C-alpha positions as CSV (number, residue, x, y, z in Angstrom):
1,X,13.7,3.7,-15.4
2,X,10.9,4.1,-17.9
3,X,7.5,3.8,-16.2
4,X,4.8,3.8,-18.8
5,X,2.9,0.5,-18.3
6,X,-0.6,1.3,-17.0
7,X,-3.3,-1.2,-16.1
8,X,-6.9,-0.1,-16.4
9,X,-9.3,-2.3,-14.3
10,X,-12.9,-1.3,-15.0
11,X,-16.1,-3.3,-15.8
12,X,-17.6,-0.5,-17.9
13,X,-16.1,-1.2,-21.4
14,X,-16.7,2.3,-22.6
15,X,-14.8,3.9,-19.8
16,X,-12.1,1.3,-20.0
17,X,-11.5,1.8,-23.7
18,X,-11.8,5.6,-23.4
19,X,-9.1,5.7,-20.8
20,X,-6.9,3.4,-22.9
21,X,-7.3,5.6,-26.0
22,X,-6.3,8.8,-24.1
23,X,-3.4,7.3,-22.2
24,X,-2.0,5.7,-25.4
25,X,-2.2,9.1,-27.1
26,X,0.1,10.4,-24.3
27,X,2.7,7.6,-24.8
28,X,1.6,5.1,-22.2
29,X,1.3,1.3,-22.9
30,X,-2.1,0.3,-21.6
31,X,-3.4,-3.1,-20.4
32,X,-7.1,-3.8,-19.7
33,X,-9.0,-5.9,-17.3
34,X,-12.8,-6.1,-16.6
35,X,-12.6,-7.1,-13.0
36,X,-10.2,-7.5,-10.1
37,X,-9.4,-11.1,-10.8
38,X,-8.5,-10.3,-14.4
39,X,-6.4,-7.4,-13.2
40,X,-4.4,-9.6,-10.9
41,X,-3.7,-12.0,-13.7
42,X,-2.4,-9.2,-15.9
43,X,-0.1,-8.0,-13.1
44,X,1.4,-11.5,-12.8
45,X,2.1,-11.5,-16.6
46,X,3.1,-8.0,-17.3
47,X,5.5,-5.4,-15.8
48,X,2.9,-2.9,-14.5
49,X,4.0,0.5,-13.1
50,X,0.6,2.0,-12.2
51,X,-3.0,0.6,-11.9
52,X,-6.3,2.5,-12.4
53,X,-8.9,0.5,-10.6
54,X,-12.7,0.9,-10.3
55,X,-14.1,0.2,-6.8
56,X,-17.4,-1.6,-7.7
57,X,-16.9,-4.5,-10.1
58,X,-18.2,-8.1,-10.4
59,X,-16.2,-11.2,-9.6
60,X,-13.6,-9.3,-7.5
61,X,-14.1,-5.6,-6.5
62,X,-11.3,-3.0,-6.5
63,X,-10.7,-3.0,-2.8
64,X,-10.2,-6.8,-2.7
65,X,-7.9,-6.6,-5.6
66,X,-5.7,-3.9,-4.1
67,X,-5.5,-5.8,-0.8
68,X,-4.3,-8.8,-2.8
69,X,-1.8,-6.9,-5.0
70,X,-0.3,-5.1,-2.0
71,X,1.0,-8.5,-0.7
72,X,3.6,-8.4,-3.5
73,X,3.6,-5.0,-5.3
74,X,4.3,-1.4,-4.4
75,X,3.4,0.5,-7.6
76,X,0.8,3.3,-7.4
77,X,-2.9,2.6,-7.5
78,X,-5.6,5.2,-8.4
79,X,-9.2,4.4,-7.6
80,X,-12.1,5.3,-9.8
81,X,-15.1,6.0,-7.6
82,X,-18.7,7.3,-7.8
83,X,-19.7,9.9,-5.3
84,X,-22.0,7.4,-3.6
85,X,-18.9,5.2,-2.8
86,X,-17.4,7.7,-0.4
87,X,-17.0,5.1,2.4
88,X,-15.5,2.6,0.1
89,X,-13.1,5.2,-1.3
90,X,-11.8,6.0,2.2
91,X,-11.5,2.2,3.0
92,X,-9.6,1.8,-0.3
93,X,-7.1,4.5,0.6
94,X,-6.6,2.8,4.0
95,X,-6.0,-0.5,2.3
96,X,-3.2,0.7,0.1
97,X,-4.5,2.8,-2.8
98,X,-2.5,6.0,-3.4
99,X,-5.1,8.3,-4.9
100,X,-8.7,8.5,-6.4
101,X,-10.6,10.1,-9.1
102,X,-14.4,10.6,-8.8
103,X,-16.6,9.8,-11.8
104,X,-17.4,11.5,-14.0
105,X,-13.9,12.8,-14.6
106,X,-12.1,14.5,-17.4
107,X,-9.1,12.9,-19.3
108,X,-6.9,15.8,-18.3
109,X,-7.7,15.2,-14.6
110,X,-6.9,11.5,-14.8
111,X,-3.7,12.1,-16.7
112,X,-2.5,14.7,-14.1
113,X,-3.1,12.1,-11.3
114,X,-1.3,9.4,-13.4
115,X,1.7,11.6,-14.1
116,X,1.9,12.8,-10.5
117,X,1.9,9.2,-9.0
118,X,4.4,8.0,-11.5
119,X,6.8,10.9,-10.8
120,X,6.5,10.1,-7.0
121,X,7.0,6.4,-7.6
122,X,10.1,7.0,-9.8
123,X,11.6,9.2,-7.1
124,X,10.9,6.5,-4.5
125,X,12.5,3.8,-6.6
126,X,15.6,6.0,-7.3
127,X,16.0,6.7,-3.6
128,X,15.6,2.9,-2.9
129,X,18.4,2.2,-5.4
130,X,20.6,4.9,-3.9
131,X,20.3,3.5,-0.4
132,X,20.8,-0.2,-1.3
133,X,24.0,-0.1,0.8
134,X,21.9,1.1,3.7
135,X,19.0,-1.2,3.1
136,X,19.1,-2.5,6.7
137,X,18.1,0.9,8.0
138,X,14.4,1.6,7.7
139,X,13.0,5.1,8.2
140,X,9.4,6.1,8.4
141,X,9.0,9.8,9.4
142,X,10.7,10.1,12.9
143,X,10.7,6.3,13.4
144,X,13.9,4.4,12.4
145,X,14.9,0.8,12.8
146,X,18.5,-0.3,12.3
147,X,18.8,-4.0,11.7
148,X,22.6,-4.1,12.1
149,X,22.5,-3.0,15.7
150,X,18.9,-4.1,16.4
151,X,17.9,-0.6,17.5
152,X,14.7,1.4,17.3
153,X,14.7,5.2,17.6
154,X,11.9,7.8,17.7
155,X,13.0,11.3,16.8
156,X,16.6,10.3,17.6
157,X,15.7,8.8,21.0
158,X,16.4,5.1,21.5
159,X,13.4,3.0,22.4
160,X,13.8,-0.3,24.2
161,X,11.9,-3.2,22.7
162,X,11.4,-6.9,23.6
163,X,12.6,-9.3,20.8
164,X,9.0,-10.0,19.8
165,X,8.0,-6.4,19.7
166,X,11.1,-5.6,17.6
167,X,10.2,-8.4,15.1
168,X,6.6,-7.3,14.8
169,X,7.6,-3.6,14.3
170,X,10.3,-4.6,11.7
171,X,7.8,-6.7,9.7
172,X,5.4,-3.8,9.5
173,X,8.0,-1.1,8.9
174,X,9.5,-3.0,5.9
175,X,6.1,-2.7,4.1
176,X,4.7,0.8,5.0
177,X,1.0,1.1,4.1
178,X,0.5,-2.7,3.7
179,X,-2.1,-4.2,6.1
180,X,-1.0,-7.4,7.9
181,X,-3.6,-9.7,9.5
182,X,-2.9,-10.8,13.0
183,X,-2.6,-14.4,11.7
184,X,0.1,-13.4,9.2
185,X,2.0,-11.4,11.8
186,X,1.9,-14.4,14.1
187,X,3.0,-16.9,11.5
188,X,5.9,-14.7,10.2
189,X,7.2,-13.7,13.6
190,X,6.8,-17.0,15.5
191,X,7.3,-19.2,12.4
192,X,4.5,-21.4,13.3
193,X,0.8,-21.8,12.5
194,X,-1.4,-19.2,14.2
195,X,-3.7,-20.7,16.8
196,X,-4.5,-17.8,19.2
197,X,-3.7,-14.3,17.9
198,X,-4.8,-12.4,21.0
199,X,-1.2,-11.9,21.9
200,X,-0.7,-9.8,18.8
201,X,-3.1,-7.2,20.1
202,X,-1.2,-7.0,23.4
203,X,2.2,-6.6,21.7
204,X,0.8,-3.9,19.3
205,X,-0.5,-2.0,22.4
206,X,2.9,-2.2,24.0
207,X,4.7,-1.1,20.8
208,X,2.3,1.9,20.6
209,X,3.1,2.9,24.1
210,X,6.7,3.0,23.2
211,X,6.7,4.7,19.8
212,X,3.6,6.9,19.8
213,X,3.4,10.4,21.3
214,X,-0.3,9.7,21.9
215,X,-1.1,6.0,21.7
216,X,-4.8,6.7,21.5
217,X,-4.3,8.7,18.3
218,X,-1.4,6.8,16.7
219,X,0.7,8.4,14.0
220,X,2.6,5.3,13.0
221,X,1.0,2.0,14.0
222,X,-2.6,1.9,12.9
223,X,-5.4,-0.6,13.2
224,X,-7.5,-1.3,10.2
225,X,-10.6,-2.7,12.0
226,X,-11.6,-6.2,11.1
227,X,-8.6,-6.6,8.9
228,X,-5.2,-6.1,10.7
229,X,-2.4,-3.7,11.4
230,X,-0.2,-1.4,9.3
231,X,2.6,1.2,9.6
232,X,1.2,4.4,8.1
233,X,3.3,5.9,5.3
234,X,4.7,9.3,6.3
235,X,5.2,12.3,3.9
């Protein structure tokens, strides 16, 4: 699978066009957007394999854009950030970005990050295609969920789950790295409009007790404060 469609989302026209010129010289097809909203429009129209996204932009910032695109897409995202945006950079990585480059950067540095992320994504897609026949078995590090026998194991040991706990964990494990709000979890697990989501917090705590070695410092099931819950990607 050829992966050479790169989207550059940057409000500074000079940087945006400079990145496009360099990537095109290396054989990539490049699409441009001046803010997050424009970037999402391009993603809907084009077959994008990687996005380079500035954090601070008008209309829609980079973090908001990545949160939105992660609802549907898994391709790599590289953030462009200024040194003063350290906190935003960390938040962005937590919300689903894969890497970052600090401004000012050299074209060679950016190209190295692009090539690295695309190689990783290509391997991921190839593995995904290879295990289509086993697509009902989901593995994240030592955590495994088998949909055929409705079984959860941690490091080979079976873990007993209630039906609701199982459904919540399965939802999160199917999209590692993606943040789900309590409302979305409730609506997708209970199949009804979310009224009171306090119960989600209780179920998450119970799941952690069962799958985490140290529930106070979870390896798998993480809280993104003020936003929701996610299963952390594992190397």
